[in-house]
N, CA, C, O and the ligand as a Tripos MOL2 file, in Angstrom:
@<TRIPOS>MOLECULE
protein
  221   219    56     0     0
PROTEIN
NO_CHARGES

@<TRIPOS>ATOM
      1 N           1.4560  -13.6190   -2.1720 N.3       1 MET1
      2 CA          1.9500  -12.2780   -2.7980 C.3       1 MET1
      3 C           0.9090  -11.1810   -2.7510 C.2       1 MET1
      4 O           1.0370  -10.2320   -3.5250 O.2       1 MET1
      5 N          -0.0280  -11.2260   -1.9780 N.am      2 SER2
      6 CA         -1.0820  -10.1920   -2.0000 C.3       2 SER2
      7 C          -0.6000   -9.0170   -1.0340 C.2       2 SER2
      8 O           0.3500   -9.1460   -0.2610 O.2       2 SER2
      9 N          -1.3080   -7.9410   -1.1560 N.am      3 GLU3
     10 CA         -1.0720   -6.9070   -0.1240 C.3       3 GLU3
     11 C          -1.3260   -7.2790    1.1260 C.2       3 GLU3
     12 O          -0.5710   -6.9560    2.0440 O.2       3 GLU3
     13 N          -2.4630   -8.0310    1.3200 N.am      4 GLU4
     14 CA         -2.9070   -8.5420    2.6970 C.3       4 GLU4
     15 C          -1.9000   -9.2540    3.3330 C.2       4 GLU4
     16 O          -1.6810   -8.9890    4.5150 O.2       4 GLU4
     17 N          -1.1660  -10.2130    2.7030 N.am      5 ALA5
     18 CA         -0.2990  -11.0710    3.4720 C.3       5 ALA5
     19 C           0.9780  -10.2020    3.8200 C.2       5 ALA5
     20 O           1.6870  -10.5500    4.7640 O.2       5 ALA5
     21 N           1.2540   -9.1810    3.1430 N.am      6 LYS6
     22 CA          2.4290   -8.3590    3.5530 C.3       6 LYS6
     23 C           2.0770   -7.5200    4.6940 C.2       6 LYS6
     24 O           2.9460   -7.3140    5.5410 O.2       6 LYS6
     25 N           0.9180   -7.0090    4.8270 N.am      7 ALA7
     26 CA          0.5520   -6.0710    6.0160 C.3       7 ALA7
     27 C          -0.0440   -6.7890    7.1080 C.2       7 ALA7
     28 O          -0.8690   -6.2050    7.8110 O.2       7 ALA7
     29 N           0.2970   -8.0830    7.3570 N.am      8 ALA8
     30 CA         -0.3680   -8.9080    8.3940 C.3       8 ALA8
     31 C           0.0070   -8.2300    9.6950 C.2       8 ALA8
     32 O           1.1550   -7.8490    9.9240 O.2       8 ALA8
     33 N          -1.0490   -8.0860   10.5770 N.am      9 GLU9
     34 CA         -0.8310   -7.4910   11.8940 C.3       9 GLU9
     35 C          -0.6190   -8.5940   12.8520 C.2       9 GLU9
     36 O          -1.3000   -9.6190   12.8140 O.2       9 GLU9
     37 N           0.3390   -8.3870   13.7240 N.am     10 LEU10
     38 CA          0.7740   -9.1930   14.7470 C.3      10 LEU10
     39 C           0.6180   -8.6740   16.0460 C.2      10 LEU10
     40 O           0.6530   -7.4490   16.1670 O.2      10 LEU10
     41 N           0.4460   -9.4100   17.0790 N.am     11 VAL11
     42 CA          0.3180   -8.9560   18.5120 C.3      11 VAL11
     43 C           1.3080   -9.8420   19.3610 C.2      11 VAL11
     44 O           1.3330  -11.0680   19.2470 O.2      11 VAL11
     45 N           2.1270   -9.1320   20.2240 N.am     12 VAL12
     46 CA          2.8790   -9.8300   21.2320 C.3      12 VAL12
     47 C           2.3970   -9.4110   22.6560 C.2      12 VAL12
     48 O           2.2490   -8.2330   22.9790 O.2      12 VAL12
     49 N           2.1880  -10.3680   23.3990 N.am     13 ARG13
     50 CA          1.8160  -10.2160   24.7630 C.3      13 ARG13
     51 C           2.9060  -10.7810   25.7090 C.2      13 ARG13
     52 O           3.1730  -11.9820   25.7410 O.2      13 ARG13
     53 N           3.5350   -9.8290   26.4930 N.am     14 CYS14
     54 CA          4.4660  -10.3080   27.4320 C.3      14 CYS14
     55 C           3.8390  -10.7300   28.7570 C.2      14 CYS14
     56 O           2.7190  -10.3570   29.1040 O.2      14 CYS14
     57 N           4.6750  -11.5780   29.5210 N.am     15 ASP15
     58 CA          4.2220  -11.9810   30.7530 C.3      15 ASP15
     59 C           3.7490  -10.9340   31.6970 C.2      15 ASP15
     60 O           2.8100  -11.0880   32.4780 O.2      15 ASP15
     61 N           4.5480   -9.7330   31.5550 N.am     16 CYS16
     62 CA          4.3370   -8.6940   32.5210 C.3      16 CYS16
     63 C           3.0090   -7.8260   32.1880 C.2      16 CYS16
     64 O           2.6690   -6.8550   32.8650 O.2      16 CYS16
     65 N           2.3810   -8.2500   31.1850 N.am     17 GLY17
     66 CA          1.1560   -7.3550   30.6290 C.3      17 GLY17
     67 C           1.3430   -6.4780   29.5420 C.2      17 GLY17
     68 O           0.3810   -5.9850   28.9530 O.2      17 GLY17
     69 N           2.6700   -6.2200   29.1920 N.am     18 PHE18
     70 CA          2.9590   -5.3840   28.1510 C.3      18 PHE18
     71 C           2.3620   -6.0500   26.8180 C.2      18 PHE18
     72 O           2.4140   -7.2610   26.6060 O.2      18 PHE18
     73 N           1.8030   -5.1350   25.9640 N.am     19 GLU19
     74 CA          1.3560   -5.6460   24.7250 C.3      19 GLU19
     75 C           1.7970   -4.7120   23.5880 C.2      19 GLU19
     76 O           1.7440   -3.4920   23.7450 O.2      19 GLU19
     77 N           2.2660   -5.3090   22.3560 N.am     20 ALA20
     78 CA          2.6330   -4.4160   21.2990 C.3      20 ALA20
     79 C           1.9540   -5.1180   20.1220 C.2      20 ALA20
     80 O           1.7720   -6.3360   20.1200 O.2      20 ALA20
     81 N           1.5860   -4.3140   19.1250 N.am     21 ARG21
     82 CA          0.9630   -4.7970   17.7880 C.3      21 ARG21
     83 C           1.3980   -3.9560   16.7550 C.2      21 ARG21
     84 O           1.6910   -2.7790   16.9670 O.2      21 ARG21
     85 N           1.4680   -4.5720   15.4630 N.am     22 GLY22
     86 CA          1.9230   -3.9410   14.3600 C.3      22 GLY22
     87 C           2.4670   -5.0620   13.2780 C.2      22 GLY22
     88 O           2.4860   -6.2500   13.5990 O.2      22 GLY22
     89 N           2.8390   -4.6860   12.1760 N.am     23 ASP23
     90 CA          3.5250   -5.6170   11.3680 C.3      23 ASP23
     91 C           4.8170   -6.0440   11.7650 C.2      23 ASP23
     92 O           5.4320   -5.3870   12.6050 O.2      23 ASP23
     93 N           5.3540   -7.1780   11.2050 N.am     24 GLU24
     94 CA          6.7960   -7.6950   11.6210 C.3      24 GLU24
     95 C           7.7990   -6.6380   11.9030 C.2      24 GLU24
     96 O           8.3390   -6.5150   13.0030 O.2      24 GLU24
     97 N           8.0400   -5.8500   10.8380 N.am     25 GLU25
     98 CA          9.1960   -4.7330   10.8160 C.3      25 GLU25
     99 C           8.9630   -3.7070   11.8820 C.2      25 GLU25
    100 O           9.9180   -3.1090   12.3780 O.2      25 GLU25
    101 N           7.6950   -3.4750   12.2600 N.am     26 LYS26
    102 CA          7.3950   -2.5150   13.2840 C.3      26 LYS26
    103 C           7.4830   -3.1390   14.7730 C.2      26 LYS26
    104 O           8.0110   -2.5330   15.7060 O.2      26 LYS26
    105 N           6.9680   -4.2800   14.8730 N.am     27 LEU27
    106 CA          6.7920   -5.0280   16.1110 C.3      27 LEU27
    107 C           8.1700   -5.5240   16.6460 C.2      27 LEU27
    108 O           8.4540   -5.3520   17.8320 O.2      27 LEU27
    109 N           8.9250   -6.0640   15.8860 N.am     28 ILE28
    110 CA         10.2980   -6.6400   16.4190 C.3      28 ILE28
    111 C          11.1630   -5.5900   17.1810 C.2      28 ILE28
    112 O          11.6390   -5.9200   18.2670 O.2      28 ILE28
    113 N          11.3940   -4.3520   16.6820 N.am     29 PRO29
    114 CA         12.2990   -3.5830   17.4620 C.3      29 PRO29
    115 C          11.5090   -3.0840   18.7630 C.2      29 PRO29
    116 O          12.1550   -2.7440   19.7550 O.2      29 PRO29
    117 N          10.1520   -3.0420   18.7570 N.am     30 ILE30
    118 CA          9.4540   -2.5070   19.9570 C.3      30 ILE30
    119 C           9.4960   -3.6220   21.0070 C.2      30 ILE30
    120 O           9.6360   -3.2710   22.1780 O.2      30 ILE30
    121 N           9.3920   -4.9140   20.7230 N.am     31 VAL31
    122 CA          9.5150   -5.9160   21.5340 C.3      31 VAL31
    123 C          10.9150   -6.1910   22.0850 C.2      31 VAL31
    124 O          11.0650   -6.5850   23.2410 O.2      31 VAL31
    125 N          11.8750   -5.9950   21.3040 N.am     32 GLN32
    126 CA         13.3370   -6.1820   21.6280 C.3      32 GLN32
    127 C          13.7040   -5.0130   22.5620 C.2      32 GLN32
    128 O          14.5600   -5.1950   23.4290 O.2      32 GLN32
    129 N          13.1440   -3.9200   22.4350 N.am     33 LYS33
    130 CA         13.4150   -2.7910   23.2130 C.3      33 LYS33
    131 C          12.7660   -2.9160   24.5840 C.2      33 LYS33
    132 O          13.3250   -2.4770   25.5900 O.2      33 LYS33
    133 N          11.5690   -3.5250   24.6140 N.am     34 HIS34
    134 CA         10.8290   -3.8450   26.0110 C.3      34 HIS34
    135 C          11.5040   -4.8850   26.6700 C.2      34 HIS34
    136 O          11.4880   -4.8740   27.9010 O.2      34 HIS34
    137 N          12.1750   -5.9060   25.9930 N.am     35 GLY35
    138 CA         12.8770   -6.7450   26.5900 C.3      35 GLY35
    139 C          14.0190   -6.3870   27.2760 C.2      35 GLY35
    140 O          14.3540   -7.0130   28.2820 O.2      35 GLY35
    141 N          14.7060   -5.3800   26.8200 N.am     36 VAL36
    142 CA         15.9870   -4.8100   27.4000 C.3      36 VAL36
    143 C          15.5070   -3.9660   28.3800 C.2      36 VAL36
    144 O          15.8200   -4.2130   29.5450 O.2      36 VAL36
    145 N          14.7460   -2.9320   28.1090 N.am     37 ASP37
    146 CA         14.2440   -1.9080   29.0980 C.3      37 ASP37
    147 C          13.5720   -2.5900   30.3850 C.2      37 ASP37
    148 O          13.9700   -2.2350   31.4950 O.2      37 ASP37
    149 N          12.6310   -3.4970   30.2770 N.am     38 ALA38
    150 CA         11.8210   -3.9620   31.2520 C.3      38 ALA38
    151 C          12.2910   -5.1360   32.0400 C.2      38 ALA38
    152 O          11.9840   -5.3540   33.2120 O.2      38 ALA38
    153 N          13.0970   -5.9070   31.2620 N.am     39 HIS39
    154 CA         13.4970   -7.2030   31.8500 C.3      39 HIS39
    155 C          14.9170   -7.6010   31.6580 C.2      39 HIS39
    156 O          15.3200   -8.7430   31.8800 O.2      39 HIS39
    157 N          15.7180   -6.5490   31.2070 N.am     40 ASN40
    158 CA         17.1540   -6.7630   30.8890 C.3      40 ASN40
    159 C          17.4470   -7.9650   30.2030 C.2      40 ASN40
    160 O          18.3680   -8.6850   30.5900 O.2      40 ASN40
    161 N          16.7200   -8.2640   29.1760 N.am     41 MET41
    162 CA         16.7970   -9.5030   28.4410 C.3      41 MET41
    163 C          16.8880   -9.2410   26.8440 C.2      41 MET41
    164 O          16.0800   -8.5160   26.2640 O.2      41 MET41
    165 N          17.8130   -9.8170   26.2820 N.am     42 GLN42
    166 CA         17.9620   -9.5960   24.8760 C.3      42 GLN42
    167 C          17.1850  -10.6520   24.2370 C.2      42 GLN42
    168 O          17.3240  -11.8260   24.5800 O.2      42 GLN42
    169 N          16.2730  -10.2440   23.2110 N.am     43 VAL43
    170 CA         15.3830  -11.0270   22.5060 C.3      43 VAL43
    171 C          15.7490  -11.0600   21.0500 C.2      43 VAL43
    172 O          16.0260  -10.0090   20.4720 O.2      43 VAL43
    173 N          15.7650  -12.2380   20.4170 N.am     44 THR44
    174 CA         16.1470  -12.2250   19.0730 C.3      44 THR44
    175 C          14.8020  -12.1550   18.1860 C.2      44 THR44
    176 O          13.6840  -12.3930   18.6420 O.2      44 THR44
    177 N          15.0750  -11.7910   16.8440 N.am     45 ARG45
    178 CA         13.9710  -11.7200   15.9630 C.3      45 ARG45
    179 C          13.1700  -13.0240   15.9440 C.2      45 ARG45
    180 O          11.9530  -12.9760   15.7630 O.2      45 ARG45
    181 N          13.7780  -14.1360   16.1140 N.am     46 GLU46
    182 CA         13.1310  -15.3750   15.9940 C.3      46 GLU46
    183 C          12.2140  -15.5850   17.2430 C.2      46 GLU46
    184 O          11.0950  -16.0960   17.1960 O.2      46 GLU46
    185 N          12.8320  -15.1290   18.3540 N.am     47 GLN47
    186 CA         12.0670  -15.2660   19.7500 C.3      47 GLN47
    187 C          10.8200  -14.4460   19.5940 C.2      47 GLN47
    188 O           9.7570  -14.9140   20.0040 O.2      47 GLN47
    189 N          10.8680  -13.1600   18.9880 N.am     48 VAL48
    190 CA          9.7810  -12.3270   18.8880 C.3      48 VAL48
    191 C           8.6400  -12.9150   18.0450 C.2      48 VAL48
    192 O           7.4670  -12.9110   18.4180 O.2      48 VAL48
    193 N           9.0730  -13.4170   16.8860 N.am     49 LEU49
    194 CA          8.1560  -14.1100   15.9860 C.3      49 LEU49
    195 C           7.5300  -15.3600   16.5280 C.2      49 LEU49
    196 O           6.3660  -15.6520   16.2540 O.2      49 LEU49
    197 N           8.3540  -16.1600   17.3550 N.am     50 ALA50
    198 CA          7.7420  -17.0600   18.1310 C.3      50 ALA50
    199 C           6.6320  -16.8870   19.0900 C.2      50 ALA50
    200 O           5.8190  -17.7600   19.3940 O.2      50 ALA50
    201 N           6.6810  -15.5620   19.5810 N.am     51 MET51
    202 CA          5.7090  -15.0070   20.6490 C.3      51 MET51
    203 C           4.5820  -14.4370   19.8720 C.2      51 MET51
    204 O           3.5040  -14.4150   20.4660 O.2      51 MET51
    205 N           4.6130  -14.0130   18.7690 N.am     52 ALA52
    206 CA          3.7110  -13.2770   17.9940 C.3      52 ALA52
    207 C           2.5930  -14.0860   17.5750 C.2      52 ALA52
    208 O           2.7250  -15.2520   17.2030 O.2      52 ALA52
    209 N           1.3430  -13.3900   17.6400 N.am     53 ARG53
    210 CA          0.0200  -14.2340   17.2100 C.3      53 ARG53
    211 C          -0.5760  -13.1470   16.2880 C.2      53 ARG53
    212 O          -0.2230  -11.9730   16.4070 O.2      53 ARG53
    213 N          -1.5090  -13.5560   15.3400 N.am     54 PRO54
    214 CA         -2.3100  -12.7970   14.5550 C.3      54 PRO54
    215 C          -3.0960  -11.8150   15.2730 C.2      54 PRO54
    216 O          -3.7800  -12.2180   16.2130 O.2      54 PRO54
    217 N          -3.1010  -10.5450   14.9610 N.am     55 ALA55
    218 CA         -3.7710   -9.5530   15.7500 C.3      55 ALA55
    219 C          -5.4360   -9.6340   15.5120 C.2      55 ALA55
    220 O          -6.1830   -8.8570   16.1070 O.2      55 ALA55
    221 ZN          7.5030   -7.5840   29.7730 Zn       56 ZN56
@<TRIPOS>BOND
     1     1     2 1
     2     2     3 1
     3     3     4 2
     4     3     5 am
     5     5     6 1
     6     6     7 1
     7     7     8 2
     8     7     9 am
     9     9    10 1
    10    10    11 1
    11    11    12 2
    12    11    13 am
    13    13    14 1
    14    14    15 1
    15    15    16 2
    16    15    17 am
    17    17    18 1
    18    18    19 1
    19    19    20 2
    20    19    21 am
    21    21    22 1
    22    22    23 1
    23    23    24 2
    24    23    25 am
    25    25    26 1
    26    26    27 1
    27    27    28 2
    28    27    29 am
    29    29    30 1
    30    30    31 1
    31    31    32 2
    32    31    33 am
    33    33    34 1
    34    34    35 1
    35    35    36 2
    36    35    37 am
    37    37    38 1
    38    38    39 1
    39    39    40 2
    40    39    41 am
    41    41    42 1
    42    42    43 1
    43    43    44 2
    44    43    45 am
    45    45    46 1
    46    46    47 1
    47    47    48 2
    48    47    49 am
    49    49    50 1
    50    50    51 1
    51    51    52 2
    52    51    53 am
    53    53    54 1
    54    54    55 1
    55    55    56 2
    56    55    57 am
    57    57    58 1
    58    58    59 1
    59    59    60 2
    60    59    61 am
    61    61    62 1
    62    62    63 1
    63    63    64 2
    64    63    65 am
    65    65    66 1
    66    66    67 1
    67    67    68 2
    68    67    69 am
    69    69    70 1
    70    70    71 1
    71    71    72 2
    72    71    73 am
    73    73    74 1
    74    74    75 1
    75    75    76 2
    76    75    77 am
    77    77    78 1
    78    78    79 1
    79    79    80 2
    80    79    81 am
    81    81    82 1
    82    82    83 1
    83    83    84 2
    84    83    85 am
    85    85    86 1
    86    86    87 1
    87    87    88 2
    88    87    89 am
    89    89    90 1
    90    90    91 1
    91    91    92 2
    92    91    93 am
    93    93    94 1
    94    94    95 1
    95    95    96 2
    96    95    97 am
    97    97    98 1
    98    98    99 1
    99    99   100 2
   100    99   101 am
   101   101   102 1
   102   102   103 1
   103   103   104 2
   104   103   105 am
   105   105   106 1
   106   106   107 1
   107   107   108 2
   108   107   109 am
   109   109   110 1
   110   110   111 1
   111   111   112 2
   112   111   113 am
   113   113   114 1
   114   114   115 1
   115   115   116 2
   116   115   117 am
   117   117   118 1
   118   118   119 1
   119   119   120 2
   120   119   121 am
   121   121   122 1
   122   122   123 1
   123   123   124 2
   124   123   125 am
   125   125   126 1
   126   126   127 1
   127   127   128 2
   128   127   129 am
   129   129   130 1
   130   130   131 1
   131   131   132 2
   132   131   133 am
   133   133   134 1
   134   134   135 1
   135   135   136 2
   136   135   137 am
   137   137   138 1
   138   138   139 1
   139   139   140 2
   140   139   141 am
   141   141   142 1
   142   142   143 1
   143   143   144 2
   144   143   145 am
   145   145   146 1
   146   146   147 1
   147   147   148 2
   148   147   149 am
   149   149   150 1
   150   150   151 1
   151   151   152 2
   152   151   153 am
   153   153   154 1
   154   154   155 1
   155   155   156 2
   156   155   157 am
   157   157   158 1
   158   158   159 1
   159   159   160 2
   160   159   161 am
   161   161   162 1
   162   162   163 1
   163   163   164 2
   164   163   165 am
   165   165   166 1
   166   166   167 1
   167   167   168 2
   168   167   169 am
   169   169   170 1
   170   170   171 1
   171   171   172 2
   172   171   173 am
   173   173   174 1
   174   174   175 1
   175   175   176 2
   176   175   177 am
   177   177   178 1
   178   178   179 1
   179   179   180 2
   180   179   181 am
   181   181   182 1
   182   182   183 1
   183   183   184 2
   184   183   185 am
   185   185   186 1
   186   186   187 1
   187   187   188 2
   188   187   189 am
   189   189   190 1
   190   190   191 1
   191   191   192 2
   192   191   193 am
   193   193   194 1
   194   194   195 1
   195   195   196 2
   196   195   197 am
   197   197   198 1
   198   198   199 1
   199   199   200 2
   200   199   201 am
   201   201   202 1
   202   202   203 1
   203   203   204 2
   204   203   205 am
   205   205   206 1
   206   206   207 1
   207   207   208 2
   208   207   209 am
   209   209   210 1
   210   210   211 1
   211   211   212 2
   212   211   213 am
   213   213   214 1
   214   214   215 1
   215   215   216 2
   216   215   217 am
   217   217   218 1
   218   218   219 1
   219   219   220 2
@<TRIPOS>SUBSTRUCTURE
     1 MET1         2 RESIDUE 1 A MET
     2 SER2         6 RESIDUE 1 A SER
     3 GLU3        10 RESIDUE 1 A GLU
     4 GLU4        14 RESIDUE 1 A GLU
     5 ALA5        18 RESIDUE 1 A ALA
     6 LYS6        22 RESIDUE 1 A LYS
     7 ALA7        26 RESIDUE 1 A ALA
     8 ALA8        30 RESIDUE 1 A ALA
     9 GLU9        34 RESIDUE 1 A GLU
    10 LEU10       38 RESIDUE 1 A LEU
    11 VAL11       42 RESIDUE 1 A VAL
    12 VAL12       46 RESIDUE 1 A VAL
    13 ARG13       50 RESIDUE 1 A ARG
    14 CYS14       54 RESIDUE 1 A CYS
    15 ASP15       58 RESIDUE 1 A ASP
    16 CYS16       62 RESIDUE 1 A CYS
    17 GLY17       66 RESIDUE 1 A GLY
    18 PHE18       70 RESIDUE 1 A PHE
    19 GLU19       74 RESIDUE 1 A GLU
    20 ALA20       78 RESIDUE 1 A ALA
    21 ARG21       82 RESIDUE 1 A ARG
    22 GLY22       86 RESIDUE 1 A GLY
    23 ASP23       90 RESIDUE 1 A ASP
    24 GLU24       94 RESIDUE 1 A GLU
    25 GLU25       98 RESIDUE 1 A GLU
    26 LYS26      102 RESIDUE 1 A LYS
    27 LEU27      106 RESIDUE 1 A LEU
    28 ILE28      110 RESIDUE 1 A ILE
    29 PRO29      114 RESIDUE 1 A PRO
    30 ILE30      118 RESIDUE 1 A ILE
    31 VAL31      122 RESIDUE 1 A VAL
    32 GLN32      126 RESIDUE 1 A GLN
    33 LYS33      130 RESIDUE 1 A LYS
    34 HIS34      134 RESIDUE 1 A HIS
    35 GLY35      138 RESIDUE 1 A GLY
    36 VAL36      142 RESIDUE 1 A VAL
    37 ASP37      146 RESIDUE 1 A ASP
    38 ALA38      150 RESIDUE 1 A ALA
    39 HIS39      154 RESIDUE 1 A HIS
    40 ASN40      158 RESIDUE 1 A ASN
    41 MET41      162 RESIDUE 1 A MET
    42 GLN42      166 RESIDUE 1 A GLN
    43 VAL43      170 RESIDUE 1 A VAL
    44 THR44      174 RESIDUE 1 A THR
    45 ARG45      178 RESIDUE 1 A ARG
    46 GLU46      182 RESIDUE 1 A GLU
    47 GLN47      186 RESIDUE 1 A GLN
    48 VAL48      190 RESIDUE 1 A VAL
    49 LEU49      194 RESIDUE 1 A LEU
    50 ALA50      198 RESIDUE 1 A ALA
    51 MET51      202 RESIDUE 1 A MET
    52 ALA52      206 RESIDUE 1 A ALA
    53 ARG53      210 RESIDUE 1 A ARG
    54 PRO54      214 RESIDUE 1 A PRO
    55 ALA55      218 RESIDUE 1 A ALA
    56 ZN56       221 GROUP 0 **** ****
C-alpha cells in the first residue's frame, strides 16, 4: 500500500522492436493500440500484463 507499489513502472517489448513503458494504466492502452495499428491484433489487458516486465 505504499506509493512506490502504486507507481510501478513497467516495460513491454514487442517482437517487432516496439517498446513502451509506463505504469499499468498508461501502458495498457498504448500496447493495445500498437497491436491493432502494427499487427492488426487485439490484445487483452491480461496479455499486456503477461508481456510486461519491471522497467
Ligand atoms: Zn509490434
